C-alpha angles and dihedrals in degrees: 000000000000136000110343094212090057101036101051091059094054116122087228092064115088117228108267126240092193129024120195100201104198104151101152117253125323087244093062100030104027098160093064093056098055133110088244093056094048091045091054090049092048093050089050095055106015097120093045122083100247137153126207118205123195136166091228120103093174116146090225093051092049090047091051091051092048094047089050090057104262123133107233133210135175112258134211121290117259126192109317092348112102090199140010130194136253121192122193133196111235091257091055094040089060087065098054132077106269089218089067092063128088113277144175094311091059091044091055090049090051092050091053095043122112090203101048101126128074116240095261095059109099119209089252090059098046095094093052091045089051091053089056090055095044091046094050112120089241091066106034107129093018 
């Protein structure tokens, strides 16, 4: 109970193995779907082998997860959603088939997208954010 952004960083909370990230839509709960929120979560559990599952397949959400440091893969369809998203910490990503992760096709789609930035990325920060995506280990050499 309480504010997720405060509670998950508590010393009393064990590091998660699995995170079910079901924070309502970004329209009703915008703060939880930002680069800043995903970066805080990544910093909290980056050295631990963890996987985050969410129903969102949004380009901006996936970009925020990647920029935060997660390794991202498409997830199984659910209901009307053709695809969901799985994000892994580096320690967990080392345990999955690299072919299951996003690759050059997604990167090209992100580069063409008109909705490629999470809501907390100001126009003045877009270039730096883009460098984080392009420099992610998933896309080096792409």
